[in-house]
VEXDREN-2710 file (C-alpha; in Angstrom, 1 decimal):
% VEXDREN-2710
k/r/px/py/pz
1/UNK/11.5/1.0/-25.8
2/UNK/10.2/4.5/-25.9
3/UNK/12.2/7.2/-27.5
4/UNK/11.2/9.6/-24.9
5/UNK/12.4/9.6/-21.2
6/UNK/11.9/12.2/-18.3
7/UNK/14.7/13.5/-16.0
8/UNK/14.4/15.3/-12.9
9/UNK/16.8/16.3/-10.2
10/UNK/16.2/14.2/-7.1
11/UNK/16.2/15.3/-3.5
12/UNK/19.2/14.6/-1.8
13/UNK/21.3/14.0/-4.9
14/UNK/21.3/12.2/-8.1
15/UNK/18.4/12.3/-11.0
16/UNK/15.4/10.3/-11.4
17/UNK/14.6/9.1/-14.9
18/UNK/11.7/7.0/-16.4
19/UNK/10.4/6.2/-19.9
20/UNK/7.4/8.0/-21.3
21/UNK/4.5/6.4/-23.2
22/UNK/2.3/8.4/-25.6
23/UNK/0.3/10.2/-22.9
24/UNK/3.4/11.5/-21.4
25/UNK/3.1/9.6/-18.3
26/UNK/5.6/6.9/-17.1
27/UNK/5.9/3.7/-19.2
28/UNK/8.4/2.0/-16.9
29/UNK/9.9/2.0/-13.5
30/UNK/11.5/5.2/-12.1
31/UNK/15.4/4.6/-11.8
32/UNK/17.9/6.7/-9.8
33/UNK/21.1/7.7/-11.5
34/UNK/24.1/9.6/-9.9
35/UNK/23.7/12.3/-12.4
36/UNK/22.3/13.6/-15.9
37/UNK/25.5/12.5/-17.8
38/UNK/25.3/8.8/-16.1
39/UNK/21.6/8.8/-17.0
40/UNK/22.0/10.0/-20.7
41/UNK/25.1/8.1/-21.6
42/UNK/23.4/4.9/-20.4
43/UNK/20.4/5.3/-22.8
44/UNK/21.7/6.2/-26.3
45/UNK/18.5/5.1/-27.8
46/UNK/16.6/8.0/-26.2
47/UNK/15.6/10.6/-28.8
48/UNK/14.1/13.2/-26.8
49/UNK/14.6/14.0/-23.1
50/UNK/11.7/15.9/-21.0
51/UNK/13.4/17.9/-18.1
52/UNK/12.5/21.2/-16.2
53/UNK/14.9/23.6/-17.6
54/UNK/18.0/23.0/-20.2
55/UNK/19.8/25.8/-18.6
56/UNK/19.9/23.6/-15.4
57/UNK/20.9/20.1/-16.9
58/UNK/22.9/21.0/-20.3
59/UNK/26.0/22.3/-18.9
60/UNK/26.4/19.3/-16.9
61/UNK/26.1/17.0/-19.9
62/UNK/28.5/19.0/-21.9
63/UNK/31.1/19.3/-19.1
64/UNK/31.0/15.5/-19.4
65/UNK/31.1/15.4/-23.2
66/UNK/27.6/14.0/-23.5
67/UNK/25.4/15.2/-26.3
68/UNK/21.4/14.7/-26.5
69/UNK/19.6/14.8/-29.6
70/UNK/16.4/16.6/-28.6
71/UNK/15.0/17.7/-25.4
72/UNK/11.6/19.1/-24.2
73/UNK/12.4/22.1/-22.0
74/UNK/9.1/22.5/-19.4
75/UNK/9.8/25.9/-18.5
76/UNK/10.4/27.4/-22.0
77/UNK/7.2/25.4/-23.1
78/UNK/5.4/27.3/-20.2
79/UNK/6.4/30.7/-21.2
80/UNK/5.0/30.1/-24.6
81/UNK/1.9/28.5/-23.6
82/UNK/1.2/31.4/-21.1
83/UNK/1.7/33.9/-23.8
84/UNK/-0.7/32.1/-26.3
85/UNK/-3.5/32.0/-23.6
86/UNK/-2.9/35.8/-23.0
87/UNK/-1.1/35.5/-19.7
88/UNK/2.3/36.5/-20.6
89/UNK/4.4/37.6/-17.8
90/UNK/2.9/35.1/-15.3
91/UNK/5.2/33.1/-13.3
92/UNK/6.8/30.3/-15.9
93/UNK/8.8/28.2/-13.4
94/UNK/7.8/24.5/-13.2
95/UNK/6.7/25.0/-9.7
96/UNK/4.4/27.9/-10.7
97/UNK/3.0/25.7/-13.4
98/UNK/2.3/22.9/-10.9
99/UNK/0.7/25.3/-8.5
100/UNK/-1.6/26.5/-11.1
101/UNK/-2.4/22.9/-12.0
102/UNK/-3.3/21.8/-8.6
103/UNK/-5.1/25.4/-7.7
104/UNK/-2.8/26.4/-5.1
105/UNK/-1.0/29.7/-4.5
106/UNK/1.4/30.6/-7.4
107/UNK/5.0/31.3/-6.4
108/UNK/7.0/33.9/-8.3
109/UNK/9.7/32.9/-10.3
110/UNK/13.1/32.9/-8.8
111/UNK/15.2/36.1/-9.7
112/UNK/17.4/35.6/-13.0
113/UNK/20.8/34.9/-12.0
114/UNK/23.4/37.7/-13.0
115/UNK/26.0/36.5/-15.2
116/UNK/29.4/36.0/-13.7
117/UNK/32.4/35.4/-15.8
118/UNK/33.9/31.9/-15.1
119/UNK/31.3/30.9/-12.6
120/UNK/30.4/27.2/-12.5
121/UNK/26.8/26.2/-11.8
122/UNK/26.1/23.3/-9.3
123/UNK/23.4/20.9/-10.1
124/UNK/22.3/20.5/-6.5
125/UNK/22.6/24.1/-5.3
126/UNK/19.8/24.4/-2.5
127/UNK/18.5/27.6/-4.0
128/UNK/17.6/25.6/-7.1
129/UNK/13.8/25.0/-7.8
130/UNK/13.4/21.3/-8.4
131/UNK/10.4/19.4/-8.8
132/UNK/10.1/15.7/-8.0
133/UNK/9.8/13.6/-11.3
134/UNK/5.9/12.9/-10.8
135/UNK/5.3/16.4/-10.4
136/UNK/7.5/17.4/-13.3
137/UNK/5.3/14.8/-15.5
138/UNK/2.1/16.2/-14.0
139/UNK/2.8/19.6/-15.5
140/UNK/4.2/17.9/-18.8
141/UNK/1.0/15.9/-19.4
142/UNK/-1.1/19.2/-18.7
143/UNK/1.1/21.2/-21.4
144/UNK/0.2/18.4/-23.8
145/UNK/-3.3/19.1/-23.3
146/UNK/-2.9/22.7/-23.4
147/UNK/-1.2/22.4/-26.7
148/UNK/-4.3/20.8/-28.1
149/UNK/-6.4/23.8/-27.1
150/UNK/-4.1/26.5/-29.0
151/UNK/-5.4/28.1/-32.2
152/UNK/-3.0/25.9/-34.3
153/UNK/-2.1/22.8/-32.3
154/UNK/0.5/21.5/-34.8
155/UNK/2.1/24.7/-35.2
156/UNK/2.4/25.3/-31.3
157/UNK/3.9/21.9/-30.9
158/UNK/6.6/23.0/-33.5
159/UNK/7.3/26.2/-32.0
160/UNK/7.8/24.5/-28.5
161/UNK/10.1/21.8/-29.9
162/UNK/12.0/24.7/-31.8
163/UNK/12.2/26.9/-28.7
164/UNK/13.7/23.5/-26.5
165/UNK/16.2/22.9/-29.6
166/UNK/17.3/26.7/-29.1
167/UNK/17.7/26.3/-25.6
168/UNK/20.1/23.3/-26.6
169/UNK/22.1/25.4/-29.1
170/UNK/22.3/28.1/-26.7
171/UNK/23.8/25.9/-24.0
172/UNK/26.2/24.5/-26.6
173/UNK/27.4/27.8/-27.8
174/UNK/28.0/29.0/-24.2
175/UNK/30.0/25.9/-23.6
176/UNK/32.1/26.2/-26.9
177/UNK/32.8/29.9/-26.8
178/UNK/33.8/32.3/-29.8
179/UNK/37.4/32.0/-30.6
180/UNK/39.1/35.1/-29.4
181/UNK/42.7/36.4/-29.4
182/UNK/43.2/38.5/-26.5
183/UNK/46.6/39.8/-27.8
184/UNK/44.9/41.1/-30.9
185/UNK/42.1/42.8/-28.8
186/UNK/44.7/44.6/-26.6
187/UNK/46.5/45.9/-29.9
188/UNK/43.3/47.1/-31.3
189/UNK/42.4/49.0/-28.3
190/UNK/45.9/50.4/-27.8
191/UNK/45.5/51.6/-31.5
192/UNK/42.3/53.2/-30.9
193/UNK/42.6/54.6/-27.4
194/UNK/46.2/54.9/-26.7
195/UNK/48.0/54.1/-23.3
196/UNK/45.9/53.5/-20.2
197/UNK/46.5/55.7/-17.3
198/UNK/47.0/54.4/-13.6
199/UNK/43.9/54.6/-11.6
200/UNK/41.5/53.5/-14.2
201/UNK/40.8/57.0/-15.9
202/UNK/40.0/57.6/-19.4
203/UNK/42.8/56.5/-21.8
204/UNK/45.1/59.0/-23.5
205/UNK/43.0/59.5/-26.8
206/UNK/40.0/60.0/-24.8
207/UNK/41.4/62.6/-22.7
208/UNK/42.8/64.3/-25.7
209/UNK/39.4/64.5/-27.4
210/UNK/37.6/65.6/-24.2
211/UNK/40.1/68.4/-24.1
212/UNK/39.3/69.4/-27.7
213/UNK/35.4/69.4/-27.0
214/UNK/35.9/71.7/-23.9
215/UNK/38.4/74.0/-26.1
216/UNK/35.6/74.2/-28.7
217/UNK/33.0/75.3/-26.2
218/UNK/35.6/77.7/-24.3
219/UNK/34.8/76.0/-21.0
220/UNK/35.3/72.4/-19.5
221/UNK/32.7/70.1/-20.6
222/UNK/32.3/66.4/-19.9
223/UNK/31.6/64.6/-23.2
224/UNK/30.6/61.7/-21.3
225/UNK/27.6/63.5/-19.7
226/UNK/24.9/64.0/-22.2
227/UNK/23.1/66.9/-20.0
228/UNK/26.3/68.8/-19.7
229/UNK/26.8/68.4/-23.6
230/UNK/23.2/69.8/-24.3
231/UNK/23.8/72.6/-21.8
232/UNK/27.0/73.7/-23.6
233/UNK/25.5/73.8/-26.9
234/UNK/22.5/75.9/-25.4
235/UNK/24.9/78.4/-24.0
236/UNK/26.6/78.5/-27.6
237/UNK/23.4/79.4/-29.1
238/UNK/22.6/76.0/-30.6
239/UNK/19.5/73.9/-29.5
240/UNK/19.8/70.1/-29.4
241/UNK/17.6/67.6/-27.8
242/UNK/20.1/64.9/-27.2
243/UNK/23.7/63.9/-28.1
244/UNK/22.7/61.2/-30.5
245/UNK/24.8/61.1/-33.8
246/UNK/22.1/61.6/-36.2
247/UNK/21.1/65.0/-34.5
248/UNK/24.7/66.1/-33.9
249/UNK/25.8/65.6/-37.5
250/UNK/23.4/68.2/-38.7
251/UNK/24.9/70.9/-36.1
252/UNK/27.5/73.3/-37.5
253/UNK/29.9/73.8/-34.5
254/UNK/33.6/73.0/-34.0
255/UNK/32.9/70.8/-31.0
256/UNK/30.9/68.2/-33.1
257/UNK/33.6/66.3/-34.8
258/UNK/35.8/65.7/-31.4
259/UNK/32.5/64.9/-29.7
260/UNK/31.5/62.3/-32.2
261/UNK/34.8/60.7/-32.1
262/UNK/34.9/60.7/-28.5
263/UNK/31.4/59.0/-28.1
264/UNK/32.6/56.3/-30.6
265/UNK/35.6/55.5/-28.7
266/UNK/34.2/55.9/-25.4
267/UNK/31.5/53.3/-26.2
268/UNK/34.1/50.8/-27.2
269/UNK/36.3/51.7/-23.9
270/UNK/33.1/51.0/-21.8
271/UNK/31.7/48.2/-23.5
272/UNK/34.5/46.1/-24.9
273/UNK/37.6/47.4/-23.4
274/UNK/40.2/46.3/-20.9
275/UNK/37.8/45.4/-18.4
276/UNK/35.4/43.6/-20.7
277/UNK/38.5/41.5/-22.0
278/UNK/39.4/40.6/-18.5
279/UNK/35.7/39.5/-17.7
280/UNK/34.6/37.5/-20.8
281/UNK/37.5/36.0/-22.4
282/UNK/38.8/32.9/-20.9
283/UNK/41.1/30.1/-22.4
284/UNK/41.1/31.6/-25.8
285/UNK/37.1/32.1/-26.0
286/UNK/34.8/34.7/-25.7
287/UNK/32.1/33.5/-23.4
288/UNK/28.8/35.5/-23.1
289/UNK/25.8/33.6/-21.8
290/UNK/23.3/33.3/-24.7
291/UNK/19.5/33.3/-23.6
292/UNK/17.4/31.7/-26.3
293/UNK/13.9/33.6/-26.3
294/UNK/15.1/36.4/-24.2
295/UNK/12.5/38.8/-25.8
296/UNK/8.8/39.0/-26.5
297/UNK/9.5/38.2/-30.1
298/UNK/11.8/35.3/-29.7
299/UNK/15.0/36.9/-30.4
300/UNK/17.8/36.2/-28.2
301/UNK/19.8/38.1/-25.9
302/UNK/22.9/37.6/-23.6
303/UNK/23.2/37.9/-19.9
304/UNK/26.3/39.9/-19.8
305/UNK/29.2/40.3/-22.3
306/UNK/27.5/42.6/-24.9
307/UNK/27.9/40.0/-27.6
308/UNK/25.2/41.1/-29.7
309/UNK/26.8/44.5/-30.0
310/UNK/30.3/43.8/-31.0
311/UNK/31.7/46.7/-33.1
312/UNK/33.4/45.7/-36.3
313/UNK/36.6/46.9/-35.3
314/UNK/36.7/44.8/-32.0
315/UNK/35.6/41.7/-34.3
316/UNK/39.2/41.7/-35.4
317/UNK/40.0/39.5/-32.2
318/UNK/37.7/37.0/-33.2
319/UNK/40.0/34.8/-34.9
320/UNK/39.7/31.0/-35.9
321/UNK/42.0/28.4/-34.1
322/UNK/45.1/27.5/-36.2
323/UNK/43.8/25.2/-39.2
324/UNK/40.3/26.3/-38.5
325/UNK/38.0/28.8/-40.2
326/UNK/34.9/30.8/-39.3
327/UNK/31.9/30.4/-41.6
328/UNK/30.0/33.5/-41.0
329/UNK/26.4/33.3/-42.7
330/UNK/24.0/36.4/-42.8
331/UNK/20.4/35.9/-43.8
332/UNK/19.6/37.9/-47.0
333/UNK/16.7/40.3/-46.6
334/UNK/15.1/37.9/-44.0
335/UNK/12.1/40.1/-42.8
336/UNK/10.3/40.9/-46.1
337/UNK/11.0/37.1/-47.2
338/UNK/9.1/36.3/-44.0
339/UNK/6.3/38.6/-44.8
340/UNK/5.9/37.0/-48.2
341/UNK/5.6/33.6/-46.5
342/UNK/3.3/34.6/-43.8
343/UNK/1.0/36.9/-46.1
344/UNK/1.0/34.4/-48.6
345/UNK/1.0/37.5/-51.2
346/UNK/1.4/35.9/-54.7
347/UNK/3.4/38.7/-56.1
348/UNK/5.7/39.0/-53.1
349/UNK/6.2/35.4/-52.8
350/UNK/7.2/35.3/-56.7
351/UNK/9.6/38.1/-55.9
352/UNK/11.1/36.3/-52.6
353/UNK/11.5/33.2/-54.7
354/UNK/13.8/34.6/-57.4
355/UNK/17.5/34.3/-57.4
356/UNK/17.9/38.1/-57.7
357/UNK/18.0/40.9/-55.1
358/UNK/14.6/41.2/-53.5
359/UNK/14.5/44.9/-53.1
360/UNK/15.5/45.4/-56.9
361/UNK/12.8/43.1/-57.7
362/UNK/10.4/45.1/-55.7
363/UNK/11.7/48.3/-57.3
364/UNK/11.4/47.0/-60.9
365/UNK/7.6/46.1/-60.0
366/UNK/6.5/49.1/-58.1
367/UNK/9.2/51.9/-57.8
368/UNK/10.5/52.3/-61.5
369/UNK/13.7/50.5/-60.7
370/UNK/14.6/52.8/-57.6
371/UNK/16.1/50.0/-55.2
372/UNK/16.7/52.5/-52.3
373/UNK/13.1/53.8/-52.4
374/UNK/11.6/50.3/-52.7
375/UNK/13.7/49.1/-49.7
376/UNK/12.5/52.1/-47.4
377/UNK/9.0/51.4/-48.5
378/UNK/9.2/47.5/-47.7
379/UNK/10.7/48.3/-44.3
380/UNK/8.4/51.2/-43.7
381/UNK/5.2/49.1/-44.2
382/UNK/6.8/46.3/-41.7
383/UNK/7.9/49.0/-39.2
384/UNK/4.8/51.5/-39.4
385/UNK/6.3/54.4/-41.1
386/UNK/2.8/55.4/-42.5
387/UNK/3.1/59.1/-42.7
388/UNK/4.6/61.5/-45.0
389/UNK/6.3/59.6/-47.9
390/UNK/6.0/56.5/-46.0
391/UNK/2.2/56.7/-46.6
392/UNK/2.7/57.2/-50.3
393/UNK/5.1/54.0/-50.3
394/UNK/2.5/52.2/-48.4
395/UNK/-0.1/53.1/-51.1
396/UNK/2.2/52.0/-53.9
397/UNK/2.8/48.6/-52.0
398/UNK/-0.7/48.1/-51.5
399/UNK/-1.5/48.1/-55.3
400/UNK/1.1/45.8/-55.9
401/UNK/1.3/43.5/-52.9
402/UNK/-2.1/43.8/-51.4
403/UNK/-2.2/40.7/-49.2
404/UNK/1.2/41.5/-47.7
405/UNK/0.1/44.9/-46.8
406/UNK/-3.2/43.9/-45.4
407/UNK/-1.4/41.4/-43.1
408/UNK/0.6/43.7/-41.3
409/UNK/-2.3/46.3/-41.5
410/UNK/-4.5/43.8/-39.5
411/UNK/-1.7/42.9/-37.0
412/UNK/-1.4/46.6/-36.3
413/UNK/-5.2/47.0/-35.9
414/UNK/-5.3/43.9/-33.5
415/UNK/-2.4/45.6/-31.5
416/UNK/-4.3/48.8/-31.3
417/UNK/-7.3/47.2/-30.2
418/UNK/-5.7/45.2/-27.5
419/UNK/-6.2/42.0/-29.0
420/UNK/-3.5/39.1/-29.1
421/UNK/-1.2/38.9/-32.0
422/UNK/0.7/35.9/-33.0
423/UNK/3.6/34.8/-35.1
424/UNK/3.0/32.2/-37.8
425/UNK/3.8/29.3/-35.4
426/UNK/1.9/30.9/-32.5
427/UNK/4.2/33.0/-30.5
428/UNK/2.0/35.6/-28.9
429/UNK/2.5/39.3/-28.3
430/UNK/0.8/40.6/-25.1
431/UNK/-1.8/43.3/-25.8
432/UNK/0.3/45.8/-23.9
433/UNK/3.8/44.7/-24.8
434/UNK/7.0/46.5/-23.7
435/UNK/8.4/49.4/-25.6
436/UNK/11.9/50.4/-26.5
437/UNK/13.9/51.8/-23.5
438/UNK/16.4/53.3/-26.0
439/UNK/19.4/51.5/-24.5
440/UNK/21.2/48.3/-25.4
441/UNK/21.9/45.6/-22.9
442/UNK/25.0/47.3/-21.6
443/UNK/22.7/50.3/-20.9
444/UNK/24.4/52.6/-23.5
445/UNK/22.3/54.8/-25.7
446/UNK/21.9/53.3/-29.2
447/UNK/23.1/55.8/-31.9
448/UNK/21.3/55.3/-35.2
449/UNK/22.5/57.4/-38.1
450/UNK/19.4/57.5/-39.8
451/UNK/17.5/58.9/-36.7
452/UNK/15.0/57.4/-34.1
453/UNK/12.5/56.5/-36.8
454/UNK/14.7/54.3/-38.8
455/UNK/14.4/51.2/-37.0
456/UNK/12.2/50.3/-33.8
457/UNK/14.4/48.8/-31.1
458/UNK/13.6/45.5/-29.4
459/UNK/10.5/45.7/-27.0
460/UNK/11.2/44.3/-23.6
461/UNK/9.0/42.2/-21.4
462/UNK/7.6/44.1/-18.5
463/UNK/7.7/47.7/-19.8
464/UNK/4.1/48.7/-20.1
465/UNK/3.0/51.1/-22.9
466/UNK/-0.6/52.6/-22.8
467/UNK/-0.1/54.2/-26.2
468/UNK/-2.4/52.3/-28.4
469/UNK/-0.7/53.5/-31.7
470/UNK/2.5/52.3/-30.4
471/UNK/1.1/48.8/-29.6
472/UNK/-0.2/48.7/-33.2
473/UNK/3.2/49.6/-34.7
474/UNK/4.9/46.9/-32.5
475/UNK/2.4/44.4/-33.4
476/UNK/2.7/45.2/-37.0
477/UNK/6.4/44.4/-36.8
478/UNK/6.0/41.4/-34.2
479/UNK/4.3/39.3/-36.7
480/UNK/7.3/39.5/-39.1
481/UNK/10.0/39.7/-36.8
482/UNK/8.7/37.1/-34.4
483/UNK/8.0/34.7/-37.2
484/UNK/11.5/35.3/-38.4
485/UNK/12.7/34.4/-35.1
486/UNK/10.6/31.1/-35.1
487/UNK/12.4/30.3/-38.5
488/UNK/15.8/31.1/-37.1
489/UNK/15.2/28.5/-34.3
490/UNK/14.3/25.7/-36.7
491/UNK/17.4/27.0/-38.8
492/UNK/19.6/26.3/-35.9
493/UNK/18.2/23.0/-35.0
494/UNK/18.7/21.9/-38.5
495/UNK/22.3/23.1/-38.7
496/UNK/23.1/21.5/-35.2
497/UNK/21.9/18.1/-36.4
498/UNK/23.8/18.5/-39.8
499/UNK/26.9/19.4/-37.6
500/UNK/26.6/16.7/-35.5
501/UNK/29.0/14.5/-37.2
502/UNK/31.6/16.8/-37.7
503/UNK/34.2/18.6/-35.7
504/UNK/32.3/21.7/-36.4
505/UNK/30.7/23.9/-33.5
506/UNK/28.2/26.7/-33.6
507/UNK/29.6/29.5/-31.9
508/UNK/27.7/32.6/-32.4
509/UNK/24.0/33.7/-33.3
510/UNK/22.4/37.1/-33.3
511/UNK/19.1/37.4/-35.2
512/UNK/19.8/36.7/-38.8
513/UNK/23.7/35.9/-38.5
514/UNK/25.3/32.5/-37.3
515/UNK/28.8/31.6/-37.0
516/UNK/30.2/28.2/-37.2
517/UNK/33.8/27.4/-36.2
518/UNK/35.2/24.4/-38.2
519/UNK/38.5/22.8/-39.5
520/UNK/39.3/24.3/-42.8
521/UNK/38.5/21.0/-44.7
522/UNK/34.9/21.0/-43.3
523/UNK/34.1/24.7/-44.4
524/UNK/32.6/23.8/-47.6
525/UNK/30.4/21.1/-46.1
526/UNK/29.4/23.7/-43.6
527/UNK/28.4/26.3/-46.1
528/UNK/26.2/23.7/-47.9
529/UNK/24.8/22.6/-44.5
530/UNK/23.7/26.2/-43.7
531/UNK/22.0/26.4/-47.3
532/UNK/20.2/23.3/-46.7
533/UNK/19.2/24.0/-43.1
534/UNK/17.7/27.4/-44.4
535/UNK/15.6/25.6/-47.0
536/UNK/14.2/23.1/-44.5
537/UNK/13.6/25.6/-41.9
538/UNK/11.5/27.5/-44.5
539/UNK/9.4/24.3/-45.4
540/UNK/9.1/23.4/-41.7
541/UNK/8.0/26.9/-40.5
542/UNK/5.8/28.0/-43.4
543/UNK/4.9/25.0/-45.0
544/UNK/5.1/24.7/-49.1
545/UNK/5.9/28.3/-50.7
546/UNK/8.1/29.3/-53.3
547/UNK/9.9/31.7/-51.0
548/UNK/13.7/31.2/-50.6
549/UNK/15.7/32.1/-47.5
550/UNK/19.2/32.5/-49.1
551/UNK/22.4/33.4/-47.1
552/UNK/25.5/35.3/-47.7
553/UNK/28.2/33.3/-46.4
554/UNK/32.0/34.0/-46.0
555/UNK/34.7/31.6/-45.0
556/UNK/37.2/33.5/-43.0
557/UNK/40.0/33.6/-40.2
558/UNK/39.0/36.7/-38.8
559/UNK/35.3/37.8/-38.1
560/UNK/36.0/41.3/-39.3
561/UNK/36.8/40.1/-42.6
562/UNK/33.2/38.7/-43.2
563/UNK/31.6/41.9/-43.9
END
């Protein structure tokens, strides 16, 4: 009996399932089951399920207490394959893939569902876009052929498997939720913001700070309106271009201190205040909707809840269940280590393979022991800061680590010239990728204390940029950041498998940080599993290299205590 089976929602109810042969076609009769849980539960020998969308199927399996070992997400694979073919942004739904295969008109993808706290999905909603099993398998078989036409077929197949695994992890994290104490959250808000006023107006502390800002300017100013603040500064003889923190901190004016305090608290009130608590915390769990591969680089996003921008003070409410712990693991200096692995630079690989701090090792070799200078130089090379001091730093790095700098230089040149740029496994940046819009997922300005050039924001699909140099800078970063995202997927897949026989559950992930919620007695095993998963992910993603991918781990009761 084959280890691969296909599953498709059937018209009129139920699901159709069939075993698959090596060619991806049915190797046995199609059978009808009442639902996904019954189909999977009846076939424990199946090691990989092929279906249209994990987001469609997995919630129903999890509600029934059914776990699958692996899956192949047809729509996730379609997105990756379209990108590799230089067609990123074309409709990726299975129905669109079928239409392309048959030469018919390609329907647009259905609009993304808005996150609704507490909403339950139905497998048989009439608006859902399903494909009969035969059509789904035709798309699947064609995708297998398209993998063979990729630049590095084996790497691309690994990326598709990793992306599908990420979809499973995201669904399981959405189902589990991050442990959250609503009472602690309310105490934190009261301590920071003071009493709430009737009618939903600003709480007491914000109102007080707004009064201090107005008093400093000698007239009423709305600190929540950047244009009003900029105008007030101009009338006071101070020219500022924005209300970002890094710019205000250079201004000598009595309004600055209360204004910065107001901005910090206002952000907490709007993004993680009482309304957020009511919307996103249920049954002792914070429940955002994680979306794997939500950006061009493969980084995750959340569809509501602002999970990837939780302030440290609010993390005090993320508390493990009694007798349980949070294992918080943060990858150490991940991007320069990834650069070492993908560039195969002998010097940088040697540095990235040491037990010692990577930036200190770089500084000892190239920057006379100045760690801060070395860190800025390495990150500047990755992010494209190649003017002024950045140009000098890049020249120094090029002498010491020529292959590493050449790797990102080549990516930048390809981006400027409009060519496709790929991660190590084959995730592809389109020639005119989107640019940062300067806001986070809640639509709030992102204040960076180091200024706007310190870190490029994540580029988002669909936001066209015609600036060739900007595309080059993004392509330079894309090959590193995207390859890091590919590695992280394999890390999550390995960690998920390691935790399968434990009570431990993955509950949170962002870029280079993962949180596992586990009984106290399993904490040491989870720490070891994270270390082993990181090593395995490194070998699988990049092949044999001396590069290490260490984690800093903390076993805590409260998330805020981890850093």
